[in-house]
C-alpha positions in Angstrom: 43.8 20.9 -27.0 42.9 18.0 -29.5 39.5 16.7 -29.9 40.4 13.4 -28.1 42.0 14.7 -25.3 38.9 16.7 -24.9 36.8 13.8 -25.4 38.8 11.7 -23.0 38.7 15.0 -19.8 34.8 14.4 -20.7 34.7 11.4 -19.6 37.1 11.3 -17.2 34.6 14.3 -15.4 31.6 12.3 -16.6 32.9 9.2 -15.5 33.8 9.8 -11.1 29.7 11.6 -11.5 28.2 8.0 -12.5 29.9 6.4 -10.5 30.7 7.7 -6.6 27.0 9.2 -6.8 25.3 13.2 -6.1 28.1 14.9 -3.9 28.2 15.3 -0.2 25.5 17.3 1.8 22.4 17.0 -0.9 20.8 19.9 -2.8 17.2 19.7 -0.4 14.2 18.2 -2.7 12.3 21.1 -4.1 8.2 21.4 -5.0 6.3 20.6 -4.6 5.5 18.9 -8.0 3.7 18.4 -10.8 3.3 16.9 -13.9 5.4 18.3 -16.4 4.0 20.0 -18.7 6.2 20.1 -21.3 6.4 16.1 -20.5 4.3 15.1 -18.3 5.4 11.5 -18.5 7.3 13.1 -15.3 6.9 15.9 -12.5 8.5 19.1 -12.7 10.1 20.9 -10.0 9.3 24.4 -9.6 12.1 25.6 -13.0 9.9 23.5 -15.7 12.8 21.3 -15.2 11.4 17.2 -15.5 12.0 15.5 -11.9 12.8 11.8 -12.5 12.3 9.8 -10.0 14.0 6.2 -8.4 14.3 4.4 -4.8 13.9 2.3 -2.5 11.5 1.4 -0.1 10.6 -0.6 2.4 8.0 -1.5 5.0 9.4 -0.2 8.3 10.6 3.3 7.4 7.7 4.7 9.1 5.7 2.0 11.7 7.2 -0.2 13.8 7.3 -3.3 12.5 9.3 -7.0 14.3 8.5 -9.5 16.5 9.4 -8.1 19.8 6.8 -6.1 21.6 6.9 -3.0 21.4 8.7 -3.0 17.8 12.4 -2.8 18.1 12.6 1.0 16.0 13.7 1.6 12.4 16.8 3.1 12.1 15.9 6.9 9.7 19.0 8.5 9.7 20.9 5.1 8.2 18.3 4.7 6.4 18.6 8.2 4.3 22.3 7.8 5.1 21.5 4.5 2.9 19.7 5.8 0.1 22.5 9.2 -0.5 24.8 6.3 -1.1 22.3 4.7 -3.9 21.6 8.2 -4.9 17.7 7.8 -4.2 15.7 10.0 -4.5 12.0 8.9 -3.9 10.8 6.2 -1.2 7.0 5.2 -0.2 6.5 5.9 3.4 4.9 3.0 4.5 1.5 2.9 6.9 0.2 -0.1 8.0 -3.2 -0.6 9.6 -2.9 -3.3 12.0 -1.7 -4.3 14.8 0.0 -7.3 14.0 1.9 -8.7 9.7 1.0 -12.3 10.1 3.7 -13.1 7.2 2.7 -17.3 6.1 1.3 -15.5 3.4 5.5 -14.7 2.4 7.1 -17.3 3.4 8.0 -16.0 6.5 5.7 -17.5 9.1 5.4 -15.2 12.1 3.3 -12.7 13.3 5.0 -9.2 14.2 3.4 -5.7 15.8 3.7 -3.1 14.1 2.8 0.6 16.0 2.0 3.3 16.4 -1.0 3.8 14.6 -2.6 7.1 14.0 -4.8 7.2 16.9 -4.3 7.4 20.1 -4.6 4.2 22.7 -6.5 5.4 25.2 -9.5 3.7 25.9 -11.2 2.5 28.5 -11.2 -1.1 28.3 -8.7 -4.0 26.7 -8.7 -4.7 22.5 -8.1 -7.3 20.9 -4.8 -8.0 21.8 -4.8 -7.0 25.5 -4.0 -3.0 25.2 -6.1 -0.3 25.3 -8.6 0.5 23.0 -8.1 3.1 20.1 -10.2 6.4 20.2 -10.9 7.3 16.4 -11.5 10.4 17.4 -8.3 11.5 18.8 -5.2 11.0 17.1 -2.2 9.5 18.3 0.4 12.6 18.3 3.9 10.0 18.1 2.0 9.3 14.7 2.0 12.2 13.5 5.1 13.8 14.9 7.0 11.1 13.5 4.8 11.3 10.7 6.0 15.1 9.5 9.9 14.4 10.9 10.5 11.5 8.5 9.6 13.1 5.7 11.2 16.0 6.7 14.2 15.1 6.7 14.1 12.9 3.9 13.7 16.7 2.2 17.0 18.2 4.0 18.9 14.9 1.6 16.9 15.6 -1.5 14.6 12.7 -1.2 10.7 12.2 -2.3 8.5 10.9 -0.1 4.8 9.9 -0.9 2.7 9.5 2.0 1.0 5.9 2.4 -2.5 7.0 3.7 -4.1 2.9 3.5 -2.6 -0.2 3.3 -5.4 -3.0 1.9 -3.1 -6.4 0.9 -3.4 -7.6 4.8 -6.9 -7.2 4.8 -7.0 -9.2 2.4 -3.9 -12.1 2.5 -2.6 -11.5 6.5 -4.2 -13.6 8.8 -5.3 -12.1 11.4 -5.4 -8.9 11.0 -9.0 -7.5 11.1 -8.6 -8.7 14.6 -6.1 -6.4 15.5 -7.5 -3.2 13.4 -9.1 -0.4 15.0 -12.7 -0.2 13.4 -13.4 -4.1 14.5 -16.0 -3.0 16.9 -13.4 -5.1 19.8 -10.6 -2.9 19.5 -12.4 0.9 20.1 -14.5 3.0 22.7 -16.5 4.8 20.0 -19.0 2.5 18.3 -17.5 2.1 15.3 -17.3 -1.2 13.9 -16.8 -1.4 9.5 -16.9 -5.4 9.4 -20.4 -4.1 7.9 -21.9 -7.3 6.6 -20.1 -9.2 9.4 -18.1 -11.6 7.3 -15.3 -11.6 9.8 -13.6 -10.1 6.7 -14.2 -6.1 6.9 -12.9 -5.4 3.0 -15.8 -2.6 3.2 -14.1 -0.2 5.3 -12.0 0.2 1.9 -15.9 1.0 0.4 -18.2 4.4 1.0 -20.6 1.2 2.7 -19.8 2.7 5.7 -20.6 6.8 6.7 -19.3 6.1 10.8 -16.1 4.7 9.0 -15.4 7.0 6.0 -15.9 10.5 8.3 -13.4 8.5 10.8 -11.6 8.4 7.5 -11.4 11.5 6.0 -10.8 13.0 9.3 -7.5 11.2 8.8 -6.7 12.3 6.4 -7.3 15.3 6.8 -4.8 15.3 9.7 -2.0 14.2 7.3 -3.0 17.2 4.4 -2.2 19.5 8.1 0.9 17.8 9.0 3.0 17.4 5.9 1.3 20.2 3.4 3.6 22.9 3.4 7.1 20.8 3.2 8.5 20.8 -1.0 8.8 17.0 -1.0 5.6 15.2 -0.9 3.1 13.0 -2.9 0.1 11.0 -1.5 -0.9 7.5 -2.0 -4.2 6.5 -1.3 -3.8 2.9 -0.9 -0.9 -0.3 -0.8 -2.9 -3.1 -2.8 -6.5 -3.1 -1.8 -9.0 -4.6 -3.5 -11.1 -3.5 -7.0 -14.3 -2.5 -4.8 -11.6 -0.1 -3.2 -11.7 2.0 -6.6 -14.3 3.6 -5.6 -13.5 4.9 -2.1 -9.7 5.4 -4.0 -11.5 8.2 -6.2 -13.3 10.0 -3.2 -10.1 10.2 -1.4 -8.1 11.4 -4.4 -10.7 14.3 -4.4 -11.1 15.0 -1.2 -7.4 15.5 -0.8 -7.2 17.6 -4.2 -10.5 19.5 -2.6 -8.5 19.8 1.3 -5.8 21.2 -0.2 -6.7 23.2 -3.5 -7.2 26.0 0.1 -4.0 24.8 1.4 -0.1 27.2 0.4 1.3 24.1 -1.8 -0.8 20.9 -3.7 0.6 17.5 -4.3 -0.2 14.5 -6.3 -1.7 11.6 -5.8 -0.7 8.6 -6.4 -3.1 5.0 -6.5 -1.2 1.8 -6.5 -2.0 -1.4 -8.1 -5.1 -3.0 -6.6 -4.4 -6.5 -6.0 -5.9 -8.8 -6.8 -7.7 -9.5 -10.0 -6.9 -5.2 -10.7 -7.0 -4.1 -13.9 -4.2 -1.2 -14.9 -7.2 -0.1 -17.3 -8.5 1.2 -14.4 -5.2 3.1 -12.6 -5.2 5.0 -15.7 -8.4 6.6 -15.7 -8.5 7.2 -12.3 -8.7 10.9 -10.9 -4.8 10.1 -9.5 -1.9 11.9 -10.9 0.6 8.8 -11.0 -0.2 4.9 -10.9 1.8 2.2 -10.5 0.2 -0.8 -12.8 0.7 -4.4 -12.6 2.9 -6.9 -14.8 -0.3 -6.5 -17.8 1.4 -5.2 -20.7 5.1 -6.1 -20.3 5.8 -3.6 -17.2 7.5 -6.4 -15.6 9.9 -7.9 -18.6 9.5 -5.4 -21.5 7.4 -1.9 -20.4 5.5 -0.1 -22.9 6.5 3.2 -23.5 5.1 5.4 -21.3 2.2 7.7 -23.3 2.3 10.5 -21.0 -1.5 10.0 -20.0 -0.5 9.2 -16.5 2.8 9.5 -14.4 4.1 6.4 -14.5 6.3 4.7 -11.2 7.0 1.5 -12.1 7.2 -0.9 -8.7 8.6 -4.4 -8.5 6.8 -4.5 -5.0 3.8 -4.8 -7.9 5.2 -6.8 -10.5 7.2 -8.6 -8.4 6.9 -8.7 -4.5 10.4 -8.8 -3.8 12.8 -9.5 -7.4 13.7 -7.5 -10.3 17.2 -6.8 -11.4 19.2 -4.0 -12.8 17.8 -5.0 -16.9 14.1 -3.8 -15.8 15.6 -1.1 -14.0 17.3 0.7 -17.8 14.5 -1.1 -19.9 11.5 1.3 -17.3 13.4 4.7 -17.2 14.2 4.3 -21.0 10.3 3.6 -22.0 9.7 6.9 -20.4 8.7 5.1 -16.7 10.0 6.0 -13.3 11.3 2.9 -11.4 11.2 1.9 -7.7 12.4 -1.2 -6.1 10.2 -2.6 -3.0 13.7 -3.4 -0.2 13.8 -6.3 2.3 15.9 -3.8 4.3 18.4 -5.1 6.5 15.8 -8.3 6.7 13.6 -7.2 9.7 10.0 -7.3 7.7 10.6 -10.1 5.4 14.1 -11.1 4.0 14.7 -12.3 0.3 17.9 -14.1 -0.9 21.0 -12.2 -0.2 21.9 -8.9 0.4 24.4 -9.0 -2.0 21.3 -9.9 -5.0 19.1 -6.8 -4.5 22.7 -4.1 -5.1 22.8 -4.3 -8.6 19.5 -3.1 -8.4 20.0 0.6 -5.6 23.1 0.7 -7.9 21.0 1.5 -11.2 18.4 3.1 -9.9 21.7 5.4 -9.0 22.7 5.4 -12.1 19.6 6.4 -14.0 18.8 9.3 -11.5 22.6 10.4 -12.2 21.7 10.3 -17.0 18.3 11.8 -16.0 19.9 14.9 -14.6 23.4 15.0 -16.5 20.0 15.1 -19.8 17.6 17.3 -20.2 14.5 15.3 -19.5 12.4 17.6 -19.8 12.1 17.5 -23.7 13.5 13.7 -24.4 10.8 10.7 -25.1 11.2 7.0 -25.2 12.1 6.5 -29.5 13.1 3.0 -29.4 12.6 3.0 -32.6 15.9 5.5 -33.1 17.4 2.0 -32.5 18.6 -1.7 -32.7 17.6 -2.5 -29.1 14.4 -1.2 -28.1 15.1 0.8 -25.8 16.2 4.7 -26.7 15.3 8.2 -24.8 15.7 11.0 -27.3 15.9 14.4 -28.0 17.3 14.1 -31.4 16.6 17.6 -33.0 18.9 21.3 -32.0 21.3 19.9 -29.6 19.9 16.5 -29.7 20.6 13.7 -27.7 20.5 10.3 -27.7 20.4 7.7 -24.5 20.6 3.8 -25.6 20.5 0.0 -23.2 21.8 -2.2 -25.0 21.2 -4.9 -23.1 23.5 -7.7 -24.4 26.8 -5.6 -25.3 26.1 -6.1 -28.5 26.4 -3.4 -31.6 24.2 -1.5 -31.8 22.3 0.9 -35.1 20.9 4.6 -34.1 18.7 6.2 -36.1 20.3 9.4 -35.7 19.0 11.0 -39.0 16.9 13.9 -37.3 21.0 15.4 -35.9 22.6 17.7 -38.0 26.2 17.6 -35.7 28.1 15.7 -34.5 28.3 13.9 -31.5 30.5 13.1 -28.7 29.6 9.7 -27.4 30.1 8.1 -24.5 29.7 3.8 -22.8 28.1 3.3 -20.0 29.0 -0.1 -18.7 25.5 -1.1 -16.5 27.7 -4.1 -14.6 31.0 -2.7 -13.3 29.3 0.8 -13.6 32.2 2.0 -15.5 32.6 4.5 -19.0 34.7 4.7 -21.5 34.3 7.4 -24.3 34.4 6.5 -27.9 34.8 8.5 -31.4 32.7 11.4 -31.5 30.0 9.8 -34.7 28.1 12.3 -37.5 24.5 12.9 -37.0 22.1 12.6 -40.5 22.1 9.0 -41.2 21.9 5.1 -39.1 25.1 4.5 -37.1 26.4 1.4 -35.7 28.3 1.5 -32.6 30.0 -1.5 -30.4 30.7 -1.1 -27.2 34.3 -1.4 -26.3 33.3 -4.0 -23.6 30.9 -6.9 -22.5 28.4 -7.6 -21.4 25.4 -5.3 -20.8 25.8 -1.3 -21.7 24.7 1.7 -22.0 25.1 4.4 -25.4 24.7 8.5 -24.4 24.9 10.2 -27.7 24.9 14.1 -27.4 25.1 16.9 -29.2 29.0 18.5 -29.4 26.8 22.4 -30.1 25.3 21.0 -26.7 29.1 21.2 -24.4 
């Protein structure tokens, strides 16, 4: 078979894989994950190979949230189908601590209800919302049954899940959140008062100032661990966007999880996300967390720095825009060694921002990056922006060389192939259309300039023909 014919055949095969995503009946997620020992920008599965994480998460994928009381039940099977269709393999599974969410700060101006919660509402007397008080010594079986079922269902679909333990944004910015919190003294039968300084905010619950509160939280964390420890696809997140004063408390919970799981069959990664408002990325990278999600400082939104392997970095539009992002950001993050995920206004039930078609290019681009991550020897690849004139390049230059280059404007791009000793196959990917096009093979040993066969954003994939 002629070389040109063979190249076209290979392009046709990979084109179908890139555009259509994985075949039906995805393989279960394997684990537990651990930081990849040879490329600490990523997690690795039991086989030691790097695992790239990307996907769309939404606020009500664990706790039901909506305008009615009780709130409408989230269609989780349909959500998993949505993730599979877009070729995603990671979500944050959200919790919500208060019984309400006042969305005025989010531009909606509605009072949403949230349920279920981790503690049973079986206490005598009525809480502030008119329902039975919480008994903080008794867990709500429905909450933990749902938690396990949803993590297990995701595992069967090949999806990793970060279990969010606490939620800090609402306590600071959602009006009435403290009034509806289980640790408000009016809402529980246990005499727990999380508002130690009596300022009406209750932010102390996410610090170590109140020992009775901390003991309740520790028991809850252990219950979560007991519920999902045996599952392979688990990660943990301490809290969504908590205030900077929570740093010591978050480190305490991270240490608690590490210690508690040491005696369990499996150990899972623990993450710490951007502290809002006023938090520092330096605090995240200095923390005992296994993975972090930074804020925009340092270019993470527009021109991400190259991940150096100090932590696994999961870049999240939630912490960079709130609701926002674009497909260019997805590719830039991927090519700089990060794991991009999207805060998705899925179906507009909780919050809606723009038409759904606005966000589909982001969802599709995450799926496309996952396809390339799985095709490449990602374990051996590192961000090497200097090798490409566009500044975005993941590369393994020696041996069976591979280069993945993002070209934001679709112009000719020069790639330094000096370290590659063999001929390399050329593949172009049209980011906008999701289509693959072939190109004439190039030889290594020097800088080469290549031109996309189409207009607009492009990705160039070069691979040693010895590895084909």
